[in-house]
C-alpha positions as CSV (number, residue, x, y, z in Angstrom):
1,M,-17.3,206.8,68.1
2,V,-20.5,205.6,66.3
3,S,-24.1,206.2,67.3
4,K,-27.6,205.6,66.2
5,E,-31.1,206.7,67.3
6,T,-33.7,204.0,67.8
7,E,-37.0,203.4,69.6
8,I,-38.0,201.0,72.3
9,I,-40.7,198.8,70.9
10,N,-41.3,196.1,73.6
11,E,-44.4,196.5,75.7
12,M,-42.7,196.6,79.1
13,G,-39.9,198.9,78.0
14,F,-36.3,198.5,79.0
15,H,-37.1,196.6,82.2
16,M,-35.1,194.0,84.1
17,R,-35.1,191.1,81.7
18,P,-34.1,193.0,78.6
19,A,-31.6,195.0,80.6
20,N,-29.9,191.8,81.8
21,V,-29.9,190.3,78.2
22,F,-28.5,193.6,76.8
23,V,-25.8,194.0,79.5
24,S,-24.7,190.4,79.1
25,A,-24.4,190.8,75.3
26,M,-22.6,194.1,75.5
27,S,-20.1,192.9,78.2
28,K,-18.3,190.7,75.6
29,Y,-17.1,193.9,73.8
30,S,-14.1,195.9,74.8
31,S,-15.8,199.2,73.7
32,E,-17.8,201.5,75.9
33,I,-21.5,201.8,75.3
34,F,-23.8,204.6,76.5
35,I,-27.6,205.1,76.1
36,M,-28.6,208.7,75.7
37,F,-32.1,209.3,77.1
38,N,-33.9,212.4,78.4
39,G,-30.6,214.3,78.5
40,N,-28.9,211.5,80.5
41,K,-25.9,209.4,79.5
42,I,-26.5,205.9,80.8
43,N,-23.8,203.2,81.1
44,G,-25.0,200.5,78.7
45,K,-23.0,197.9,80.7
46,S,-24.9,198.6,84.0
47,I,-28.2,196.8,84.6
48,M,-28.9,199.2,87.5
49,N,-28.3,202.3,85.5
50,I,-30.5,201.1,82.6
51,M,-33.3,200.2,85.0
52,A,-33.0,203.4,86.9
53,A,-33.5,205.4,83.7
54,C,-37.2,204.0,83.4
55,I,-37.1,203.8,79.6
56,K,-40.6,203.0,78.5
57,K,-42.1,201.7,75.2
58,G,-42.0,204.4,72.5
59,S,-39.0,206.1,74.0
60,K,-36.5,207.4,71.6
61,I,-32.9,206.7,72.6
62,T,-29.5,207.1,71.1
63,V,-27.0,204.3,71.5
64,E,-23.3,205.5,71.4
65,C,-20.3,203.2,71.2
66,S,-16.7,204.0,71.4
67,G,-13.7,201.7,71.1
68,A,-11.9,199.0,69.1
69,D,-15.0,197.0,68.3
70,E,-17.5,199.9,68.3
71,Q,-19.3,199.1,65.1
72,A,-20.0,195.5,65.9
73,M,-21.2,196.5,69.3
74,L,-23.5,199.1,67.9
75,D,-24.9,196.8,65.3
76,E,-25.7,194.1,67.9
77,A,-27.2,196.6,70.4
78,I,-29.5,198.2,67.7
79,Q,-30.6,194.7,66.5
80,M,-31.5,193.7,70.1
81,I,-33.4,196.9,70.8
82,E,-35.3,196.9,67.4
83,S,-36.3,193.2,67.8
84,G,-37.8,194.0,71.2
85,F,-35.2,191.9,73.0
86,G,-36.9,188.8,71.9
87,E,-40.1,189.5,73.8
């Protein structure tokens, strides 16, 4: 298992469009991904779970990946989040 803490920087937070982009990118990996936020463990391959978490700009989250390709998955997830999902 690998994990890293990061911050949501895009203005609208982790809303529908970035959640869709994120889940689509993470679905190509065999590893599991979870987002830790406010004491909750959110499935990073579920658009509905991500949106239901209401993760706003400035929120600190921890991304946790576990599986055969965990490091590549974590690296891409962190890059997407820290680039503001291209917004």
